[in-house]
KOLVO-510369 format. One record per atom (N, C-alpha, C): residue number from 0; residue in one letter; atom name; x, y, z. Coordinates in Angstrom, 2 decimals, decimal comma. Example, Ala and Ser with C-alpha at 12.3 -4.5 7.8 and 13.67 -1.06 7.14 Angstrom:
// KOLVO-510369
k=0 | r=A | a=N | xx=13,19 | yy=-5,69 | zz=7,80
k=0 | r=A | a=CA | xx=12,30 | yy=-4,50 | zz=7,80
k=0 | r=A | a=C | xx=13,20 | yy=-3,30 | zz=7,80
k=1 | r=S | a=N | xx=12,85 | yy=-2,25 | zz=7,08
k=1 | r=S | a=CA | xx=13,67 | yy=-1,06 | zz=7,14
k=1 | r=S | a=C | xx=12,90 | yy=0,03 | zz=7,87
//
This chain:
// KOLVO-510369
k=0 | r=M | a=N | xx=68,27 | yy=1,66 | zz=230,49
k=0 | r=M | a=CA | xx=67,14 | yy=2,35 | zz=230,76
k=0 | r=M | a=C | xx=66,59 | yy=3,01 | zz=229,46
k=1 | r=S | a=N | xx=65,61 | yy=2,93 | zz=229,19
k=1 | r=S | a=CA | xx=65,07 | yy=3,46 | zz=227,85
k=1 | r=S | a=C | xx=64,59 | yy=4,82 | zz=228,09
k=2 | r=L | a=N | xx=64,98 | yy=5,77 | zz=227,24
k=2 | r=L | a=CA | xx=64,78 | yy=7,28 | zz=227,10
k=2 | r=L | a=C | xx=63,13 | yy=7,45 | zz=226,88
k=3 | r=Y | a=N | xx=62,45 | yy=6,50 | zz=226,36
k=3 | r=Y | a=CA | xx=60,97 | yy=6,53 | zz=225,95
k=3 | r=Y | a=C | xx=60,48 | yy=5,52 | zz=226,81
k=4 | r=Q | a=N | xx=59,47 | yy=6,16 | zz=227,58
k=4 | r=Q | a=CA | xx=58,42 | yy=5,47 | zz=228,39
k=4 | r=Q | a=C | xx=57,17 | yy=6,02 | zz=228,46
k=5 | r=P | a=N | xx=56,05 | yy=5,02 | zz=227,68
k=5 | r=P | a=CA | xx=54,84 | yy=5,68 | zz=227,85
k=5 | r=P | a=C | xx=54,29 | yy=6,13 | zz=229,25
k=6 | r=L | a=N | xx=53,43 | yy=7,15 | zz=229,14
k=6 | r=L | a=CA | xx=52,83 | yy=7,47 | zz=230,38
k=6 | r=L | a=C | xx=51,87 | yy=6,56 | zz=230,87
k=7 | r=M | a=N | xx=51,30 | yy=5,52 | zz=230,09
k=7 | r=M | a=CA | xx=50,34 | yy=4,40 | zz=230,68
k=7 | r=M | a=C | xx=50,61 | yy=3,39 | zz=229,90
k=8 | r=P | a=N | xx=50,58 | yy=2,08 | zz=230,44
k=8 | r=P | a=CA | xx=50,63 | yy=0,95 | zz=229,54
k=8 | r=P | a=C | xx=49,61 | yy=0,97 | zz=228,42
k=9 | r=Y | a=N | xx=49,94 | yy=0,30 | zz=227,22
k=9 | r=Y | a=CA | xx=48,92 | yy=-0,11 | zz=226,45
k=9 | r=Y | a=C | xx=48,19 | yy=-1,46 | zz=226,49
k=10 | r=P | a=N | xx=46,81 | yy=-1,28 | zz=226,25
k=10 | r=P | a=CA | xx=46,14 | yy=-2,64 | zz=226,51
k=10 | r=P | a=C | xx=46,69 | yy=-3,86 | zz=225,50
k=11 | r=A | a=N | xx=46,59 | yy=-4,88 | zz=225,93
k=11 | r=A | a=CA | xx=47,06 | yy=-5,99 | zz=225,27
k=11 | r=A | a=C | xx=46,55 | yy=-5,85 | zz=223,81
k=12 | r=G | a=N | xx=47,38 | yy=-5,84 | zz=222,78
k=12 | r=G | a=CA | xx=47,03 | yy=-6,01 | zz=221,31
k=12 | r=G | a=C | xx=46,82 | yy=-4,77 | zz=220,88
k=13 | r=I | a=N | xx=47,25 | yy=-3,57 | zz=221,69
k=13 | r=I | a=CA | xx=47,33 | yy=-1,97 | zz=221,11
k=13 | r=I | a=C | xx=48,49 | yy=-1,66 | zz=221,21
k=14 | r=R | a=N | xx=49,18 | yy=-1,31 | zz=220,01
k=14 | r=R | a=CA | xx=50,60 | yy=-0,86 | zz=220,17
k=14 | r=R | a=C | xx=50,66 | yy=0,63 | zz=219,51
k=15 | r=P | a=N | xx=51,58 | yy=1,34 | zz=220,21
k=15 | r=P | a=CA | xx=51,72 | yy=2,50 | zz=219,75
k=15 | r=P | a=C | xx=52,17 | yy=2,59 | zz=218,16
k=16 | r=F | a=N | xx=51,79 | yy=3,60 | zz=217,31
k=16 | r=F | a=CA | xx=51,94 | yy=3,46 | zz=216,12
k=16 | r=F | a=C | xx=52,95 | yy=4,67 | zz=215,78
k=17 | r=C | a=N | xx=53,57 | yy=4,39 | zz=214,77
k=17 | r=C | a=CA | xx=54,65 | yy=5,51 | zz=214,14
k=17 | r=C | a=C | xx=53,34 | yy=6,15 | zz=213,29
k=18 | r=S | a=N | xx=54,03 | yy=7,60 | zz=212,89
k=18 | r=S | a=CA | xx=53,04 | yy=8,27 | zz=212,10
k=18 | r=S | a=C | xx=52,69 | yy=7,95 | zz=210,64
k=19 | r=L | a=N | xx=53,67 | yy=6,92 | zz=210,26
k=19 | r=L | a=CA | xx=53,42 | yy=6,54 | zz=208,72
k=19 | r=L | a=C | xx=52,07 | yy=5,65 | zz=208,65
k=20 | r=N | a=N | xx=51,47 | yy=5,89 | zz=207,50
k=20 | r=N | a=CA | xx=50,21 | yy=5,11 | zz=207,10
k=20 | r=N | a=C | xx=50,55 | yy=4,02 | zz=205,93
k=21 | r=M | a=N | xx=49,56 | yy=3,28 | zz=206,10
k=21 | r=M | a=CA | xx=49,70 | yy=2,10 | zz=204,82
k=21 | r=M | a=C | xx=48,37 | yy=2,28 | zz=204,36
k=22 | r=T | a=N | xx=48,21 | yy=1,64 | zz=203,09
k=22 | r=T | a=CA | xx=46,87 | yy=1,27 | zz=202,56
k=22 | r=T | a=C | xx=46,34 | yy=-0,14 | zz=202,58
k=23 | r=I | a=N | xx=45,15 | yy=-0,06 | zz=202,95
k=23 | r=I | a=CA | xx=44,78 | yy=-1,54 | zz=203,09
k=23 | r=I | a=C | xx=43,26 | yy=-1,59 | zz=202,16
k=24 | r=T | a=N | xx=42,63 | yy=-2,68 | zz=201,89
k=24 | r=T | a=CA | xx=41,16 | yy=-2,63 | zz=201,54
k=24 | r=T | a=C | xx=40,40 | yy=-3,18 | zz=202,54
k=25 | r=L | a=N | xx=39,51 | yy=-2,34 | zz=203,03
k=25 | r=L | a=CA | xx=38,79 | yy=-2,77 | zz=204,09
k=25 | r=L | a=C | xx=36,96 | yy=-2,75 | zz=203,71
k=26 | r=N | a=N | xx=36,52 | yy=-3,89 | zz=203,57
k=26 | r=N | a=CA | xx=35,23 | yy=-4,09 | zz=203,04
k=26 | r=N | a=C | xx=35,14 | yy=-3,52 | zz=201,51
k=27 | r=G | a=N | xx=36,23 | yy=-3,52 | zz=200,81
k=27 | r=G | a=CA | xx=36,12 | yy=-3,27 | zz=199,47
k=27 | r=G | a=C | xx=36,33 | yy=-1,94 | zz=199,18
k=28 | r=Q | a=N | xx=36,82 | yy=-1,12 | zz=200,31
k=28 | r=Q | a=CA | xx=37,15 | yy=0,28 | zz=199,93
k=28 | r=Q | a=C | xx=38,76 | yy=0,49 | zz=200,40
k=29 | r=K | a=N | xx=39,36 | yy=1,28 | zz=199,67
k=29 | r=K | a=CA | xx=40,82 | yy=1,79 | zz=200,34
k=29 | r=K | a=C | xx=40,91 | yy=2,59 | zz=201,26
k=30 | r=K | a=N | xx=41,64 | yy=2,11 | zz=202,21
k=30 | r=K | a=CA | xx=41,59 | yy=2,92 | zz=203,61
k=30 | r=K | a=C | xx=43,13 | yy=2,80 | zz=203,89
k=31 | r=E | a=N | xx=43,54 | yy=4,14 | zz=204,34
k=31 | r=E | a=CA | xx=44,58 | yy=4,67 | zz=205,11
k=31 | r=E | a=C | xx=44,61 | yy=4,29 | zz=206,73
k=32 | r=V | a=N | xx=45,62 | yy=3,50 | zz=207,12
k=32 | r=V | a=CA | xx=45,65 | yy=3,16 | zz=208,67
k=32 | r=V | a=C | xx=47,01 | yy=3,28 | zz=208,84
k=33 | r=P | a=N | xx=46,95 | yy=3,17 | zz=210,56
k=33 | r=P | a=CA | xx=48,40 | yy=3,18 | zz=210,87
k=33 | r=P | a=C | xx=49,31 | yy=2,06 | zz=210,58
k=34 | r=D | a=N | xx=50,66 | yy=2,30 | zz=210,20
k=34 | r=D | a=CA | xx=51,37 | yy=1,14 | zz=209,97
k=34 | r=D | a=C | xx=51,71 | yy=0,39 | zz=211,21
k=35 | r=G | a=N | xx=51,77 | yy=-1,03 | zz=211,03
k=35 | r=G | a=CA | xx=51,88 | yy=-1,95 | zz=212,14
k=35 | r=G | a=C | xx=50,62 | yy=-2,44 | zz=213,01
k=36 | r=I | a=N | xx=49,57 | yy=-1,83 | zz=212,38
k=36 | r=I | a=CA | xx=48,36 | yy=-2,04 | zz=213,37
k=36 | r=I | a=C | xx=47,93 | yy=-3,51 | zz=213,47
k=37 | r=T | a=N | xx=47,44 | yy=-3,88 | zz=214,57
k=37 | r=T | a=CA | xx=46,99 | yy=-5,19 | zz=214,58
k=37 | r=T | a=C | xx=45,53 | yy=-5,18 | zz=214,09
k=38 | r=V | a=N | xx=44,77 | yy=-6,51 | zz=214,14
k=38 | r=V | a=CA | xx=43,56 | yy=-6,64 | zz=213,86
k=38 | r=V | a=C | xx=42,64 | yy=-5,94 | zz=215,10
k=39 | r=L | a=N | xx=43,19 | yy=-5,86 | zz=216,23
k=39 | r=L | a=CA | xx=42,45 | yy=-5,49 | zz=217,42
k=39 | r=L | a=C | xx=42,57 | yy=-4,08 | zz=217,43
k=40 | r=G | a=N | xx=44,01 | yy=-3,66 | zz=217,01
k=40 | r=G | a=CA | xx=44,10 | yy=-2,13 | zz=217,13
k=40 | r=G | a=C | xx=43,08 | yy=-1,58 | zz=215,97
k=41 | r=L | a=N | xx=43,14 | yy=-2,18 | zz=214,60
k=41 | r=L | a=CA | xx=42,11 | yy=-1,63 | zz=213,62
k=41 | r=L | a=C | xx=40,68 | yy=-1,44 | zz=214,14
k=42 | r=L | a=N | xx=40,13 | yy=-2,53 | zz=214,70
k=42 | r=L | a=CA | xx=38,98 | yy=-2,56 | zz=215,32
k=42 | r=L | a=C | xx=38,64 | yy=-1,13 | zz=216,33
k=43 | r=V | a=N | xx=39,64 | yy=-1,04 | zz=217,36
k=43 | r=V | a=CA | xx=39,68 | yy=0,15 | zz=218,15
k=43 | r=V | a=C | xx=39,77 | yy=1,24 | zz=217,47
k=44 | r=H | a=N | xx=40,61 | yy=1,27 | zz=216,19
k=44 | r=H | a=CA | xx=41,01 | yy=2,79 | zz=215,40
k=44 | r=H | a=C | xx=39,51 | yy=2,92 | zz=214,85
k=45 | r=L | a=N | xx=39,07 | yy=1,96 | zz=214,55
k=45 | r=L | a=CA | xx=37,45 | yy=2,14 | zz=213,84
k=45 | r=L | a=C | xx=36,43 | yy=2,25 | zz=214,58
k=46 | r=N | a=N | xx=36,62 | yy=2,09 | zz=216,02
k=46 | r=N | a=CA | xx=35,43 | yy=2,26 | zz=217,01
k=46 | r=N | a=C | xx=34,48 | yy=1,24 | zz=216,86
k=47 | r=I | a=N | xx=35,02 | yy=-0,03 | zz=216,64
k=47 | r=I | a=CA | xx=34,13 | yy=-1,35 | zz=216,26
k=47 | r=I | a=C | xx=34,31 | yy=-2,34 | zz=217,52
k=48 | r=Q | a=N | xx=33,13 | yy=-2,72 | zz=218,09
k=48 | r=Q | a=CA | xx=33,45 | yy=-3,68 | zz=219,31
k=48 | r=Q | a=C | xx=33,81 | yy=-5,04 | zz=218,60
k=49 | r=Q | a=N | xx=34,97 | yy=-5,54 | zz=219,00
k=49 | r=Q | a=CA | xx=34,94 | yy=-6,89 | zz=218,71
k=49 | r=Q | a=C | xx=34,20 | yy=-8,14 | zz=219,01
k=50 | r=Q | a=N | xx=33,42 | yy=-8,00 | zz=219,96
k=50 | r=Q | a=CA | xx=32,60 | yy=-9,04 | zz=220,41
k=50 | r=Q | a=C | xx=31,51 | yy=-9,38 | zz=219,29
k=51 | r=R | a=N | xx=31,20 | yy=-8,44 | zz=218,64
k=51 | r=R | a=CA | xx=30,05 | yy=-8,78 | zz=217,46
k=51 | r=R | a=C | xx=30,53 | yy=-8,58 | zz=215,96
k=52 | r=V | a=N | xx=31,65 | yy=-8,94 | zz=215,92
k=52 | r=V | a=CA | xx=32,25 | yy=-8,96 | zz=214,32
k=52 | r=V | a=C | xx=33,15 | yy=-10,26 | zz=214,25
k=53 | r=A | a=N | xx=33,11 | yy=-10,43 | zz=212,79
k=53 | r=A | a=CA | xx=33,94 | yy=-11,53 | zz=212,38
k=53 | r=A | a=C | xx=34,95 | yy=-10,77 | zz=211,54
k=54 | r=V | a=N | xx=36,28 | yy=-11,26 | zz=211,39
k=54 | r=V | a=CA | xx=37,27 | yy=-10,51 | zz=210,67
k=54 | r=V | a=C | xx=37,80 | yy=-11,62 | zz=209,52
k=55 | r=E | a=N | xx=37,94 | yy=-11,16 | zz=208,36
k=55 | r=E | a=CA | xx=38,60 | yy=-11,82 | zz=207,52
k=55 | r=E | a=C | xx=39,55 | yy=-11,11 | zz=206,96
k=56 | r=R | a=N | xx=40,99 | yy=-11,83 | zz=206,91
k=56 | r=R | a=CA | xx=42,13 | yy=-11,14 | zz=206,27
k=56 | r=R | a=C | xx=42,63 | yy=-11,94 | zz=205,09
k=57 | r=N | a=N | xx=42,76 | yy=-11,39 | zz=203,98
k=57 | r=N | a=CA | xx=43,18 | yy=-11,95 | zz=202,76
k=57 | r=N | a=C | xx=42,65 | yy=-13,44 | zz=202,69
k=58 | r=E | a=N | xx=41,27 | yy=-13,42 | zz=202,90
k=58 | r=E | a=CA | xx=40,37 | yy=-14,48 | zz=202,60
k=58 | r=E | a=C | xx=40,42 | yy=-15,51 | zz=203,45
k=59 | r=E | a=N | xx=41,04 | yy=-15,26 | zz=204,66
k=59 | r=E | a=CA | xx=41,12 | yy=-16,25 | zz=205,86
k=59 | r=E | a=C | xx=40,32 | yy=-15,51 | zz=206,96
k=60 | r=I | a=N | xx=39,59 | yy=-16,54 | zz=207,67
k=60 | r=I | a=CA | xx=39,04 | yy=-16,26 | zz=208,93
k=60 | r=I | a=C | xx=40,27 | yy=-15,78 | zz=210,06
k=61 | r=V | a=N | xx=40,05 | yy=-14,65 | zz=210,88
k=61 | r=V | a=CA | xx=41,01 | yy=-14,43 | zz=211,90
k=61 | r=V | a=C | xx=40,13 | yy=-14,93 | zz=212,97
k=62 | r=K | a=N | xx=40,84 | yy=-15,94 | zz=213,86
k=62 | r=K | a=CA | xx=40,23 | yy=-16,16 | zz=215,16
k=62 | r=K | a=C | xx=40,17 | yy=-14,93 | zz=216,04
k=63 | r=K | a=N | xx=39,19 | yy=-14,74 | zz=216,96
k=63 | r=K | a=CA | xx=39,14 | yy=-13,66 | zz=217,82
k=63 | r=K | a=C | xx=40,28 | yy=-13,87 | zz=218,87
k=64 | r=A | a=N | xx=40,54 | yy=-14,89 | zz=219,21
k=64 | r=A | a=CA | xx=41,89 | yy=-15,06 | zz=220,11
k=64 | r=A | a=C | xx=43,29 | yy=-14,74 | zz=219,49
k=65 | r=R | a=N | xx=43,26 | yy=-14,54 | zz=218,37
k=65 | r=R | a=CA | xx=44,54 | yy=-14,11 | zz=217,50
k=65 | r=R | a=C | xx=44,38 | yy=-12,56 | zz=216,96
k=66 | r=Y | a=N | xx=43,15 | yy=-11,94 | zz=217,29
k=66 | r=Y | a=CA | xx=43,13 | yy=-10,36 | zz=216,88
k=66 | r=Y | a=C | xx=44,24 | yy=-9,69 | zz=217,46
k=67 | r=A | a=N | xx=44,75 | yy=-9,75 | zz=218,83
k=67 | r=A | a=CA | xx=45,89 | yy=-9,03 | zz=219,38
k=67 | r=A | a=C | xx=47,03 | yy=-9,17 | zz=218,78
k=68 | r=E | a=N | xx=47,18 | yy=-10,47 | zz=218,22
k=68 | r=E | a=CA | xx=48,69 | yy=-10,63 | zz=217,71
k=68 | r=E | a=C | xx=48,64 | yy=-10,68 | zz=216,15
k=69 | r=T | a=N | xx=47,62 | yy=-10,54 | zz=215,39
k=69 | r=T | a=CA | xx=47,66 | yy=-10,71 | zz=214,13
k=69 | r=T | a=C | xx=47,78 | yy=-9,13 | zz=213,43
k=70 | r=V | a=N | xx=49,10 | yy=-8,95 | zz=212,82
k=70 | r=V | a=CA | xx=49,43 | yy=-7,64 | zz=212,31
k=70 | r=V | a=C | xx=49,01 | yy=-7,49 | zz=210,78
k=71 | r=V | a=N | xx=48,33 | yy=-6,39 | zz=210,45
k=71 | r=V | a=CA | xx=47,61 | yy=-5,90 | zz=209,16
k=71 | r=V | a=C | xx=48,98 | yy=-5,34 | zz=208,41
k=72 | r=G | a=N | xx=49,01 | yy=-5,85 | zz=207,10
k=72 | r=G | a=CA | xx=50,15 | yy=-5,53 | zz=206,46
k=72 | r=G | a=C | xx=49,87 | yy=-4,65 | zz=205,30
k=73 | r=E | a=N | xx=50,31 | yy=-3,92 | zz=204,71
k=73 | r=E | a=CA | xx=50,41 | yy=-3,21 | zz=203,58
k=73 | r=E | a=C | xx=49,62 | yy=-4,03 | zz=202,37
k=74 | r=G | a=N | xx=48,64 | yy=-3,57 | zz=202,10
k=74 | r=G | a=CA | xx=47,99 | yy=-3,97 | zz=200,88
k=74 | r=G | a=C | xx=46,80 | yy=-5,12 | zz=201,26
k=75 | r=D | a=N | xx=46,77 | yy=-5,56 | zz=202,34
k=75 | r=D | a=CA | xx=45,98 | yy=-6,51 | zz=203,17
k=75 | r=D | a=C | xx=44,60 | yy=-6,17 | zz=202,55
k=76 | r=S | a=N | xx=43,85 | yy=-7,31 | zz=202,53
k=76 | r=S | a=CA | xx=42,28 | yy=-6,98 | zz=202,40
k=76 | r=S | a=C | xx=41,57 | yy=-7,55 | zz=203,56
k=77 | r=L | a=N | xx=40,87 | yy=-7,03 | zz=204,01
k=77 | r=L | a=CA | xx=39,91 | yy=-7,39 | zz=205,47
k=77 | r=L | a=C | xx=38,68 | yy=-7,13 | zz=205,14
k=78 | r=E | a=N | xx=37,68 | yy=-8,08 | zz=205,47
k=78 | r=E | a=CA | xx=36,51 | yy=-7,74 | zz=205,72
k=78 | r=E | a=C | xx=35,94 | yy=-7,92 | zz=207,02
k=79 | r=V | a=N | xx=35,13 | yy=-6,94 | zz=207,44
k=79 | r=V | a=CA | xx=34,67 | yy=-7,02 | zz=208,78
k=79 | r=V | a=C | xx=33,13 | yy=-6,92 | zz=208,82
k=80 | r=V | a=N | xx=32,52 | yy=-7,96 | zz=209,37
k=80 | r=V | a=CA | xx=31,11 | yy=-8,14 | zz=209,35
k=80 | r=V | a=C | xx=30,71 | yy=-7,98 | zz=210,77
k=81 | r=S | a=N | xx=29,55 | yy=-7,44 | zz=211,04
k=81 | r=S | a=CA | xx=29,02 | yy=-7,12 | zz=212,42
k=81 | r=S | a=C | xx=27,78 | yy=-7,92 | zz=212,17
k=82 | r=F | a=N | xx=27,74 | yy=-8,57 | zz=213,54
k=82 | r=F | a=CA | xx=26,46 | yy=-9,43 | zz=213,86
k=82 | r=F | a=C | xx=25,40 | yy=-8,55 | zz=214,31
k=83 | r=M | a=N | xx=24,13 | yy=-8,87 | zz=213,87
k=83 | r=M | a=CA | xx=23,09 | yy=-7,55 | zz=214,22
k=83 | r=M | a=C | xx=21,94 | yy=-8,72 | zz=215,11
k=84 | r=G | a=N | xx=21,43 | yy=-8,15 | zz=215,93
k=84 | r=G | a=CA | xx=20,44 | yy=-8,90 | zz=216,79
k=84 | r=G | a=C | xx=18,96 | yy=-8,64 | zz=215,86
k=85 | r=G | a=N | xx=18,07 | yy=-9,57 | zz=216,70
k=85 | r=G | a=CA | xx=16,61 | yy=-9,18 | zz=215,95
k=85 | r=G | a=C | xx=16,28 | yy=-10,42 | zz=215,14
k=86 | r=G | a=N | xx=15,25 | yy=-10,36 | zz=214,62
k=86 | r=G | a=CA | xx=14,52 | yy=-11,26 | zz=213,60
k=86 | r=G | a=C | xx=13,54 | yy=-10,91 | zz=213,01
k=87 | r=C | a=N | xx=12,63 | yy=-11,79 | zz=212,52
k=87 | r=C | a=CA | xx=11,53 | yy=-11,59 | zz=211,55
k=87 | r=C | a=C | xx=10,30 | yy=-11,58 | zz=212,51
k=88 | r=A | a=N | xx=9,66 | yy=-10,64 | zz=212,53
k=88 | r=A | a=CA | xx=8,21 | yy=-10,53 | zz=213,32
k=88 | r=A | a=C | xx=7,19 | yy=-11,41 | zz=212,27
k=89 | r=A | a=N | xx=6,62 | yy=-12,28 | zz=212,77
k=89 | r=A | a=CA | xx=5,54 | yy=-13,01 | zz=212,31
k=89 | r=A | a=C | xx=4,07 | yy=-12,42 | zz=212,61
//
């Protein structure tokens, strides 16, 4: 039996983080994020809705189905692009 049990289960793709941080490049800017974070966890951490974004990690598109299992590593470069509705009024 484990001495540590979370009070409530974590949603899929959201893992508890240790207090260590790592540095990534996010949309061209250096950013400190929790060590061991997944792409889904990063989006939650940044309060970004995953349904309306595309994520590129180290110049490769991450499929939405893999957000929860794709772990972001120290020094990774990520681009998060949001989709906006609307159009041109004629």
